N, C-alpha and C positions, 0 to 999 in steps of 0.2 A: 342817181340822182340827188340833189341837195334839196332840203326841204323849202327850198326859196323859187322851186321851179313850179309850185304848187302856193305858196303864198306868195302874191306879190311884192315890192321893194316896199310898200309903205308899213308893212308889218315885221320888217327886220329890224336889226339894231340900226340905232343911228351913226351916221358915217364916223363923228369923230369918236365915239366910242371904240368903232369897229377900227378903226387904225391904231388906236392906242394898244388895243386888244394884241392884233397883228404886231404891233412893233415889239411887245415883249414877246410873243411866241418866236418871231423871228431871232431873237438875240439867246433863244435858249433858255430864258428865264424861266423859272417854277411856274406851273399853270395856277399856281395861288395867287399870282399877282391876278392872273384872273379873275379867279373866287373874289379876291377882295375888292376887285373894281365893282364885281356888281354887288355886294354886299353895300358899298358905299351909294349904289344906282338905287338901290332898292329903298335905303334910309333917306337919301335927298329925295326921291319921289315923295315919301310923305309931306316934305314941305312943299315942293312945286304944286302937289295935287290941291291943296288949299287955296294956293294963290291961283293957278290956271286950270280950270276945271278940264277945258278942251285937252291938255294933253294926257289925261288920266288912260282912257282907253289905249291909244298908241302906246305909252309905256309900259301898262300892264301886257301887253300883246309882246313887246319887243322880249321883256324879261321874262316871261315864260317862255319865247322862242328859245332864248340862249341859255335858260337852266335844261331844257330838255337836250340840247345840242351838247351843254359841257356833261350833264350826267352820264349818258351811255346806258347801257345794261347797268343793274342793280345800281341805285343812284347813291351815295355817299352819306353820310348822316349830314353833314353840311347842305346838301343840294337838299334832302328832305326838309331840313329846318328851314332855309328859305323858299321853299315851296309852299310851305305852312305861312309863312308869311306871308306872300304873295297870294296864297288864298285870303287869308285874314281881310287882306287890301282889298281885294276883289270884291269879298262879302261887305264890306264898310260902303263900298262905292255901289253896289246894288239897293242898299238900305237906303241910303241918299235919295236914290230915285223910288222910293215908297215900296219896294220888294216886301214880302214877309218871310219869314224864314223858310216855309215850303218853297214858296217861288225862288229865294236864292239858290236852295239845293236843287232844284231843277235846273236852273241856268247854269250851275255850276258842271252838275253831271253831263249837260249837251256840250259844254266847252271841253270839259275832258276827253268827251268820246269824239268829236274833232281834233284835237291835239294828239289822240292816240292811234286817231287813223292815220291823219296826214305822215307823221311818223311811220308807218305800217309802209305806208306808198312810195314815200320817197325812200326806200329801199329797195335797191332794184336786183341785187342779189339774192337767189334762193328759190325764185317762184320755177315752177314747172307746169309746165302746159297740160292741160286738161283736155280741152277740146277748141277745136277751128274749125268755124263754118264755113261754108260755100264763099257766103260774102265778105270773110274777112274776119268776122266777130271771132273773138280769141275770150276764153277763160282760163285763168291762170290757177295756181295754189299756193300756199305755202306753211309748214307747218310754224306756230310759234308757240315759245315757252307762255305758258299760264294762260293761254289763251286758245289752242288747237288749231285745227284747219281753218284757213280763213279762202276764199275765193275773190278774185278779181277778174271782174270783167273789163275789157277793153275793147270799144267800137269807137266808128264815127257816123255819126248823126248829120243828116242833109237839113238841119236847124240850127237857128241861132242861141246860141246857152240864153237868152231871156226869155224865148219861147219854150224852153223846155223846163226854166225853174216857175215860169206860171203853170206848167200843168200838174210839176210835179210837186210843189211847195203851195202854191194859190189855190190848186183846186186840188188839191188831197184827196178829199174828200170822195171825189169822182173815179177815184183809180179801180174801184169795183166795176163800171163801167166799160171798161176797155181791157182792162188784163184779168181774165177768165181764172187765174191762182190765186185771185182775191176776192173774198166775199164782200169787205167790209173796211173801211178807213174812216174813223170816227175822231175827230178833236174832241178831246174831254178837257183841254184846259190850255189857253195862252198867254204866255206871259214875255209881256213887251213885243217886239218886232221881231225876234229872232229865236222864240223857243216855245216849244209846245208840247204837250203829251198826248198819245193819241193811244188807240185803241184799235189794232186792226187783226182781221180772222182770214185766215188763209182757207183756199177750198182744197178738197182731197185731191191727191195725185191720180191718176188713170188707173184704173183699177184698186183703187183705196189703198195702193201699196203704200202710202203716208199717208196718215186720217188730218182731220182739218187741225190746224192748230190756234190759239191765238198770241196776241202780243200786247203788252203793254210799253210803249217806249218815251223816250224824250227825246226831241228833236232838236237840234240846231242847225238852222238854216244863216248862210252868211254869202255876203256878197262882198268880193275884194276886186276893184277896177271890173274888170269883163269876165272874172273867173266866179263862179255859182258853186256853194258847197250843202249839200244835205247830209246831216252826220246823224247819229241815233245810235242808243244802248237801250237795253232792258232797265225798267223800272217799275215801280209801285205807285198806286194812285185808288185812294178811297173812293174814288167813284166807280171804280172797276175790282173788284177782288176776283181771284180765281172763280170759273164759271165751271158749275158741276157739268161734268160729260164732255167737255172741252178741255185738252192738253194743253197748258200753259207755258210755253215756248219761251227762250231767251236768245236775244239777239245782241249783238254788238261787241268790240266796236264798227259801226258801218257806216258806210262814205259815199254819199254820189258827190263827183268833182264834173264840173261843164265848164269847159274852158275853149274858146274860138280855137279852129286848128290855123295854124300859123301860113298855111298857104291860099287859104278861104276862111275869112272869118264871118262868114254866111255858114259855115259847116262847124261842129261840135266834135271836140274829144272827148268821148264821155266814158268815165271809167267808172265802175262801183265795187268797193270793198263790201265783201259780203262774209259776217262771219256769225252763224246760227248755231243754238245747240236745240234740237228739235225735240230734245226728251223722248221718253219713252224707249221699247226695244226695238232699236231698228241699226241692223247690222251696218258697218260703216262704209261698205261698199256700195251700199242703194242710197246712205247721205249724200256718198260725193257725187253722184251720178244724179241724183235729182237735183240738189243744189246748182250744179253747173248747168243742169239742163234749164232750170228754173231763171239763170241770168240770161240763157240765149234766149226764152222764150219773151223776157220783157225787152228785150232788144226790140224784139218782134213786133210785139205788142204797141210799144210805145213807138215804132215808125207807123203803123197803122194810123196809130191815134191819131198823129203830127199831119199825115197825110190829109184824112179825113175832118181834120180843122180847116187846114189848106183849103179842101174842095168845098166845104162849107162858106169860107171866108168869099172866096172867088164865085160862087153861087150870088152871095146877098148882095155883093157888087155889082151883079147883071143887072 
């Protein structure tokens, strides 16, 4: 599946550039032509952005998208150089919006987590089924270089994406009320509309097979048309150093993607990419079982939460 299956068309390359690139590719010319084109695109962006600020965000997203597609595994020096240049341009835009150096770093980390997660989810080959629940909920896994084993939950929920986004993003700190696998979620810092740094404390598993862990994460929440994203990765924050007696685990890239089902827009195709390093001396077989079960449990707890919300709304309406 191509990345555009997760990203709507407004963040893909402009049709004029796409048509020119396709023409070169179809005539068998070297891919260097595409590279030259995007060197020009980045340079041209420096001029256009100063004249038309509204173009900046879409152009940046398009450049990042195309660079990732061209790079593939093991980016060349050229790709690394243009990525650095694009990152500098992104940082300059953030500075214009009044962010300090620390905030810019968190924004960039969140965007990187989203970009990496979408890249993983867009590749459909190589996934192995871990478990399939009676209701059709499915967990798959895949081993990736430099990341390790990642898990993917695929479910259909009887809710609209907007309602789920509200519960998981806008009411994030209430997650401990309905998910027994989570003791606490606290927002340490918010940067703009899309980025936040959180501290999460997980509960121990039954029998204390895996004890409680805590995480400090940067999260990037985005809406693209009717599709909602919540991505994240581990980070550090001065307000939350490692706690005595609690193992600091690491996560990322992680990402939840919520998009309306094609056959019924009142239902949501819910995909959750999970990558965790729980630390400590835990056998991999136990970790694999715990993580896949955690995803299945999460889907059920979320269903119950949304059903209770609907019941309360109906009671208030009466």
